[in-house]
TIROKE-574702 format. One record per residue (C-alpha): residue number from 1; x, y, z. Coordinates in Angstrom, 2 decimals, decimal comma. Layout:
BEGIN
+-----+---------+---------+---------+
! pos !       x !       y !       z !
+-----+---------+---------+---------+
! NUM !       X !       Y !       Z !
...
+-----+---------+---------+---------+
end
This chain:
BEGIN
+-----+---------+---------+---------+
! pos !       x !       y !       z !
+-----+---------+---------+---------+
!   1 !  -24,88 !    9,97 !   27,69 !
!   2 !  -28,55 !    9,65 !   28,51 !
!   3 !  -31,26 !    7,91 !   26,57 !
!   4 !  -32,82 !   11,09 !   25,18 !
!   5 !  -29,50 !   12,35 !   23,83 !
!   6 !  -28,85 !    9,00 !   22,16 !
!   7 !  -32,30 !    8,92 !   20,60 !
!   8 !  -31,73 !   12,36 !   19,12 !
!   9 !  -28,45 !   11,15 !   17,70 !
!  10 !  -30,13 !    8,06 !   16,26 !
!  11 !  -32,58 !   10,13 !   14,25 !
!  12 !  -30,85 !   13,43 !   13,74 !
!  13 !  -32,94 !   16,44 !   12,92 !
!  14 !  -31,98 !   16,29 !    9,23 !
!  15 !  -32,39 !   12,55 !    8,60 !
!  16 !  -35,26 !   11,04 !    6,63 !
!  17 !  -37,08 !    7,75 !    6,93 !
!  18 !  -39,88 !    6,76 !    4,55 !
!  19 !  -43,23 !    5,92 !    6,08 !
!  20 !  -43,46 !    2,47 !    4,49 !
!  21 !  -40,46 !    0,18 !    4,59 !
!  22 !  -39,35 !   -3,38 !    5,25 !
!  23 !  -42,66 !   -5,26 !    4,90 !
!  24 !  -46,15 !   -5,11 !    3,47 !
!  25 !  -48,25 !   -2,57 !    5,39 !
!  26 !  -50,96 !   -5,06 !    6,36 !
!  27 !  -48,35 !   -7,31 !    8,02 !
!  28 !  -46,76 !   -4,64 !   10,17 !
!  29 !  -47,27 !   -3,41 !   13,70 !
!  30 !  -48,27 !    0,23 !   13,98 !
!  31 !  -46,37 !    2,05 !   16,72 !
!  32 !  -48,16 !    5,38 !   16,37 !
!  33 !  -50,39 !    7,39 !   14,08 !
!  34 !  -50,15 !   11,10 !   13,34 !
!  35 !  -53,40 !   12,39 !   11,91 !
!  36 !  -54,13 !    8,81 !   10,85 !
!  37 !  -50,76 !    8,33 !    9,11 !
!  38 !  -48,88 !    5,35 !   10,55 !
!  39 !  -45,40 !    5,01 !   11,95 !
!  40 !  -44,43 !    1,36 !   12,13 !
!  41 !  -42,59 !   -0,47 !   14,90 !
!  42 !  -40,03 !   -1,84 !   12,45 !
!  43 !  -39,11 !    1,73 !   11,45 !
!  44 !  -38,26 !    2,45 !   15,07 !
!  45 !  -36,30 !   -0,78 !   15,43 !
!  46 !  -34,36 !   -0,23 !   12,22 !
!  47 !  -33,31 !    3,25 !   13,32 !
!  48 !  -31,98 !    1,84 !   16,59 !
!  49 !  -30,23 !   -1,06 !   14,85 !
!  50 !  -28,41 !    1,32 !   12,52 !
!  51 !  -26,55 !    2,89 !   15,43 !
!  52 !  -26,25 !    0,09 !   17,98 !
!  53 !  -24,74 !   -2,17 !   15,28 !
!  54 !  -25,44 !   -5,33 !   17,26 !
!  55 !  -24,24 !   -4,02 !   20,61 !
!  56 !  -26,23 !   -5,35 !   23,52 !
!  57 !  -28,24 !   -3,08 !   25,79 !
!  58 !  -30,46 !   -4,02 !   28,71 !
!  59 !  -34,17 !   -4,52 !   27,95 !
!  60 !  -35,16 !   -1,56 !   30,13 !
!  61 !  -32,70 !    0,68 !   28,29 !
!  62 !  -33,88 !   -0,57 !   24,91 !
!  63 !  -37,47 !    0,16 !   25,86 !
!  64 !  -36,60 !    3,75 !   26,75 !
!  65 !  -34,64 !    4,11 !   23,52 !
!  66 !  -37,57 !    2,81 !   21,53 !
!  67 !  -39,96 !    5,31 !   23,11 !
!  68 !  -37,59 !    8,22 !   22,59 !
!  69 !  -36,89 !    7,23 !   18,98 !
!  70 !  -40,61 !    6,95 !   18,29 !
!  71 !  -41,07 !   10,50 !   19,55 !
!  72 !  -38,37 !   11,66 !   17,14 !
!  73 !  -40,11 !    9,92 !   14,24 !
!  74 !  -43,39 !   11,52 !   15,26 !
!  75 !  -41,73 !   14,93 !   15,13 !
!  76 !  -40,37 !   14,20 !   11,67 !
!  77 !  -43,80 !   13,19 !   10,40 !
!  78 !  -45,34 !   16,30 !   11,95 !
!  79 !  -42,89 !   18,46 !   10,00 !
!  80 !  -43,62 !   16,56 !    6,80 !
!  81 !  -47,34 !   17,07 !    7,30 !
!  82 !  -46,90 !   20,76 !    8,06 !
!  83 !  -44,95 !   21,27 !    4,85 !
!  84 !  -47,49 !   19,29 !    2,83 !
!  85 !  -50,43 !   21,39 !    4,00 !
!  86 !  -48,65 !   24,75 !    3,82 !
!  87 !  -47,49 !   26,82 !    0,90 !
!  88 !  -43,99 !   25,47 !    1,50 !
!  89 !  -44,75 !   21,92 !    0,36 !
!  90 !  -43,51 !   20,49 !   -2,93 !
!  91 !  -45,97 !   20,41 !   -5,82 !
!  92 !  -46,65 !   17,26 !   -7,84 !
!  93 !  -44,97 !   18,93 !  -10,80 !
!  94 !  -41,79 !   19,55 !   -8,80 !
!  95 !  -41,69 !   15,95 !   -7,66 !
!  96 !  -42,33 !   14,74 !  -11,23 !
!  97 !  -39,36 !   16,76 !  -12,47 !
!  98 !  -37,14 !   15,38 !   -9,70 !
!  99 !  -38,15 !   11,81 !  -10,55 !
! 100 !  -37,39 !   12,38 !  -14,22 !
! 101 !  -33,94 !   13,75 !  -13,34 !
! 102 !  -33,17 !   10,60 !  -11,37 !
! 103 !  -34,45 !    8,42 !  -14,18 !
! 104 !  -32,18 !   10,20 !  -16,66 !
! 105 !  -29,26 !    9,75 !  -14,27 !
! 106 !  -30,02 !    6,04 !  -13,97 !
! 107 !  -30,20 !    5,77 !  -17,78 !
! 108 !  -26,85 !    7,51 !  -18,18 !
! 109 !  -25,33 !    5,02 !  -15,76 !
! 110 !  -27,10 !    2,15 !  -17,56 !
! 111 !  -28,89 !    1,15 !  -14,37 !
! 112 !  -32,46 !   -0,15 !  -14,82 !
! 113 !  -34,98 !    1,99 !  -12,94 !
! 114 !  -36,19 !   -0,99 !  -10,88 !
! 115 !  -32,60 !   -1,72 !   -9,86 !
! 116 !  -32,06 !    1,92 !   -8,88 !
! 117 !  -35,13 !    1,83 !   -6,64 !
! 118 !  -34,04 !   -1,46 !   -5,12 !
! 119 !  -30,65 !    0,03 !   -4,33 !
! 120 !  -32,35 !    2,91 !   -2,54 !
! 121 !  -34,58 !    0,48 !   -0,61 !
! 122 !  -37,70 !    2,22 !   -1,92 !
! 123 !  -40,59 !    1,74 !   -4,26 !
! 124 !  -41,58 !    4,65 !   -6,51 !
! 125 !  -44,23 !    5,94 !   -4,10 !
! 126 !  -41,72 !    6,04 !   -1,28 !
! 127 !  -39,19 !    7,76 !   -3,52 !
! 128 !  -41,77 !   10,44 !   -4,31 !
! 129 !  -42,37 !   10,88 !   -0,57 !
! 130 !  -38,66 !   11,38 !    0,00 !
! 131 !  -38,31 !   13,85 !   -2,85 !
! 132 !  -41,38 !   15,78 !   -1,66 !
! 133 !  -39,76 !   16,07 !    1,78 !
! 134 !  -36,40 !   17,20 !    0,43 !
! 135 !  -37,91 !   19,76 !   -1,93 !
! 136 !  -40,40 !   21,07 !    0,62 !
! 137 !  -37,85 !   21,38 !    3,41 !
! 138 !  -35,38 !   23,26 !    1,20 !
! 139 !  -38,14 !   25,64 !    0,08 !
! 140 !  -39,24 !   26,22 !    3,66 !
! 141 !  -35,71 !   27,00 !    4,83 !
! 142 !  -35,03 !   29,25 !    1,83 !
! 143 !  -38,23 !   31,23 !    2,41 !
! 144 !  -37,74 !   31,58 !    6,16 !
! 145 !  -33,97 !   31,91 !    6,58 !
! 146 !  -33,74 !   35,31 !    4,91 !
! 147 !  -30,99 !   37,76 !    5,78 !
! 148 !  -33,49 !   39,76 !    7,82 !
! 149 !  -34,56 !   36,72 !    9,84 !
! 150 !  -30,99 !   35,52 !   10,32 !
! 151 !  -30,01 !   38,92 !   11,68 !
! 152 !  -33,04 !   38,96 !   13,98 !
! 153 !  -32,21 !   35,49 !   15,31 !
! 154 !  -28,60 !   36,58 !   15,84 !
! 155 !  -29,71 !   39,61 !   17,86 !
! 156 !  -31,98 !   37,41 !   20,00 !
! 157 !  -29,25 !   34,83 !   20,66 !
! 158 !  -26,13 !   36,93 !   20,44 !
! 159 !  -24,24 !   34,99 !   23,12 !
! 160 !  -24,32 !   31,86 !   20,94 !
! 161 !  -22,86 !   33,46 !   17,85 !
! 162 !  -20,84 !   36,61 !   18,51 !
! 163 !  -17,60 !   34,77 !   19,31 !
! 164 !  -17,59 !   35,48 !   23,03 !
! 165 !  -15,74 !   33,08 !   25,32 !
! 166 !  -16,67 !   31,99 !   28,82 !
! 167 !  -14,34 !   30,98 !   31,63 !
! 168 !  -15,89 !   28,00 !   33,36 !
! 169 !  -15,41 !   25,57 !   36,20 !
! 170 !  -17,25 !   22,31 !   36,68 !
! 171 !  -17,88 !   19,43 !   39,02 !
! 172 !  -18,21 !   16,07 !   37,27 !
! 173 !  -20,00 !   12,95 !   38,48 !
! 174 !  -18,88 !   10,19 !   36,16 !
! 175 !  -21,41 !    7,49 !   35,27 !
! 176 !  -20,07 !    4,17 !   34,02 !
! 177 !  -23,39 !    2,79 !   32,86 !
! 178 !  -25,43 !    2,53 !   29,64 !
! 179 !  -28,10 !    5,11 !   28,79 !
! 180 !  -31,22 !    4,75 !   30,90 !
! 181 !  -29,46 !    2,97 !   33,77 !
! 182 !  -30,64 !    4,01 !   37,22 !
! 183 !  -27,12 !    5,22 !   38,02 !
! 184 !  -27,71 !    8,23 !   35,77 !
! 185 !  -30,70 !    9,26 !   37,85 !
! 186 !  -28,68 !    8,75 !   41,02 !
! 187 !  -25,88 !   10,96 !   39,72 !
! 188 !  -28,34 !   13,70 !   38,75 !
! 189 !  -29,86 !   13,62 !   42,24 !
! 190 !  -26,41 !   13,72 !   43,83 !
! 191 !  -25,49 !   16,74 !   41,70 !
! 192 !  -28,78 !   18,43 !   42,55 !
! 193 !  -28,20 !   18,03 !   46,29 !
! 194 !  -24,63 !   19,31 !   46,02 !
! 195 !  -25,81 !   22,31 !   44,02 !
! 196 !  -28,32 !   23,16 !   46,74 !
! 197 !  -25,58 !   23,03 !   49,35 !
! 198 !  -23,38 !   25,39 !   47,31 !
! 199 !  -26,24 !   27,82 !   46,64 !
! 200 !  -27,10 !   27,88 !   50,35 !
! 201 !  -23,49 !   28,72 !   51,19 !
! 202 !  -22,77 !   25,53 !   53,12 !
! 203 !  -19,57 !   25,07 !   51,10 !
! 204 !  -17,79 !   26,85 !   48,27 !
! 205 !  -17,73 !   25,65 !   44,71 !
! 206 !  -13,97 !   25,11 !   44,97 !
! 207 !  -14,36 !   22,98 !   48,08 !
! 208 !  -17,18 !   21,02 !   46,50 !
! 209 !  -15,05 !   20,38 !   43,40 !
! 210 !  -12,10 !   19,19 !   45,47 !
! 211 !  -14,27 !   16,79 !   47,47 !
! 212 !  -16,75 !   15,52 !   44,88 !
! 213 !  -15,57 !   16,10 !   41,31 !
! 214 !  -14,23 !   13,12 !   39,36 !
! 215 !  -12,69 !   15,35 !   36,69 !
! 216 !   -8,93 !   16,01 !   36,39 !
! 217 !   -9,62 !   19,66 !   37,36 !
! 218 !  -10,92 !   18,74 !   40,83 !
! 219 !   -7,79 !   20,07 !   42,59 !
! 220 !   -7,94 !   23,30 !   40,53 !
! 221 !  -11,31 !   24,41 !   41,91 !
! 222 !  -12,86 !   22,66 !   38,90 !
! 223 !  -11,61 !   25,36 !   36,51 !
! 224 !  -11,57 !   24,48 !   32,79 !
! 225 !  -10,45 !   27,84 !   31,46 !
! 226 !  -11,95 !   29,69 !   28,51 !
! 227 !  -14,30 !   27,83 !   26,17 !
! 228 !  -15,92 !   28,80 !   22,87 !
! 229 !  -19,59 !   28,38 !   22,06 !
! 230 !  -18,88 !   26,07 !   19,12 !
! 231 !  -15,72 !   24,47 !   20,45 !
! 232 !  -14,86 !   20,85 !   21,29 !
! 233 !  -16,95 !   20,60 !   24,47 !
! 234 !  -20,24 !   18,66 !   24,27 !
! 235 !  -23,15 !   20,76 !   23,04 !
! 236 !  -25,17 !   20,27 !   26,22 !
! 237 !  -22,22 !   21,55 !   28,28 !
! 238 !  -21,52 !   24,65 !   26,22 !
! 239 !  -25,22 !   25,49 !   25,82 !
! 240 !  -25,60 !   25,46 !   29,60 !
! 241 !  -22,36 !   27,37 !   30,22 !
! 242 !  -23,22 !   30,15 !   27,77 !
! 243 !  -26,67 !   30,59 !   29,32 !
! 244 !  -25,12 !   31,54 !   32,69 !
! 245 !  -24,31 !   34,94 !   34,10 !
! 246 !  -20,98 !   35,51 !   35,85 !
! 247 !  -21,03 !   33,68 !   39,19 !
! 248 !  -24,13 !   31,67 !   38,36 !
! 249 !  -24,27 !   27,89 !   38,86 !
! 250 !  -26,09 !   25,60 !   36,43 !
! 251 !  -28,58 !   22,87 !   37,15 !
! 252 !  -27,22 !   19,33 !   36,57 !
! 253 !  -26,13 !   18,91 !   32,94 !
! 254 !  -25,88 !   15,48 !   31,30 !
! 255 !  -23,24 !   14,71 !   28,68 !
! 256 !  -21,54 !   11,53 !   27,51 !
! 257 !  -18,93 !   12,11 !   30,25 !
! 258 !  -21,43 !   12,10 !   33,10 !
! 259 !  -23,35 !   14,72 !   35,09 !
! 260 !  -21,91 !   18,22 !   35,51 !
! 261 !  -22,46 !   21,27 !   37,64 !
! 262 !  -21,09 !   24,26 !   35,74 !
! 263 !  -20,09 !   27,64 !   37,12 !
! 264 !  -19,50 !   30,73 !   34,98 !
! 265 !  -16,41 !   32,57 !   36,24 !
! 266 !  -16,08 !   35,29 !   33,61 !
! 267 !  -17,32 !   36,33 !   30,17 !
! 268 !  -15,17 !   37,87 !   27,45 !
! 269 !  -17,41 !   39,65 !   24,89 !
! 270 !  -17,20 !   38,75 !   21,22 !
! 271 !  -17,29 !   41,02 !   18,20 !
! 272 !  -18,54 !   38,78 !   15,38 !
! 273 !  -21,28 !   40,11 !   13,15 !
! 274 !  -24,19 !   37,97 !   12,02 !
! 275 !  -22,61 !   37,72 !    8,57 !
! 276 !  -19,40 !   36,31 !   10,04 !
! 277 !  -21,41 !   33,77 !   12,05 !
! 278 !  -23,67 !   32,88 !    9,13 !
! 279 !  -22,86 !   29,15 !    8,86 !
! 280 !  -23,46 !   28,38 !   12,54 !
! 281 !  -26,41 !   30,75 !   12,55 !
! 282 !  -28,07 !   29,01 !    9,61 !
! 283 !  -27,74 !   25,58 !   11,21 !
! 284 !  -29,37 !   26,82 !   14,41 !
! 285 !  -32,16 !   28,53 !   12,47 !
! 286 !  -32,85 !   25,29 !   10,61 !
! 287 !  -33,21 !   23,45 !   13,90 !
! 288 !  -35,46 !   26,20 !   15,21 !
! 289 !  -37,66 !   25,99 !   12,11 !
! 290 !  -37,88 !   22,22 !   12,40 !
! 291 !  -39,02 !   22,41 !   16,02 !
! 292 !  -41,42 !   25,26 !   15,27 !
! 293 !  -43,08 !   23,38 !   12,39 !
! 294 !  -43,41 !   20,18 !   14,45 !
! 295 !  -44,95 !   22,04 !   17,39 !
! 296 !  -47,32 !   23,99 !   15,17 !
! 297 !  -48,59 !   20,84 !   13,45 !
! 298 !  -48,84 !   19,03 !   16,80 !
! 299 !  -51,52 !   21,52 !   17,86 !
! 300 !  -53,62 !   20,73 !   14,77 !
! 301 !  -53,72 !   16,93 !   14,53 !
! 302 !  -54,45 !   13,89 !   16,71 !
! 303 !  -51,48 !   11,73 !   17,71 !
! 304 !  -52,02 !    8,22 !   19,00 !
! 305 !  -49,32 !    6,03 !   20,55 !
! 306 !  -50,18 !    2,35 !   20,17 !
! 307 !  -49,36 !   -0,01 !   23,04 !
+-----+---------+---------+---------+
end
């Protein structure tokens, strides 16, 4: 597990965090601004606290986590801003209707409105921000993830969705250290040097696996067998494996297990249609849309990271 993977897990592409929480705005430290809109340091810290749950990490690791988490929050705010300025954003009338629905629900449950807001950890302005995000994002996905676009995305990324399987082998360098520790960088460099030796023909992949791999498959030429694109292996591993041609060797790949070199031994074609792969396809398209909107907005607005 590296620090960037953990930061992505902390935020999650579909999570939401209001812009103003935990203290009065004039008492808070600004960590960054996106087109003048602030992201506060306590937002970053709270996101990290939610996952670490009191577990200790070294100060250098925490600093890297904080920077990576801030970047994730910046991306989220960029998407929010893109939706707000585009035709996909929620209108005031839509937000008003959503607020009234929640108020009726609170009344039915005999919960005072102020108590409902307190339970959500929001004031009414922050609630409206959240509802605007939820409505706008759903509208954006609905307008963009049409059958035509899903089929086009499937055709462009067929290997990820058509049900094919890949026979793989790997060499694993285990890293018993927290995210951000220098031992991760050392393992990546070790894997990079070994990869170069294999590519140059100085030793075979099987010999390299037997000598260097710390996986149980070391004495089997590193072979894992057939894997599926959306199977139990870590996403980073399968994404790298399915991007390879037969015989090709990956660059170092980081997962929670350590650092891998992956070799593609064979590919068995799949026969799924885009309709059969719709659920996985839709999730990938949502992630693509999120990244696209963030990158598009990033080109339009100033972003300032505060020291």
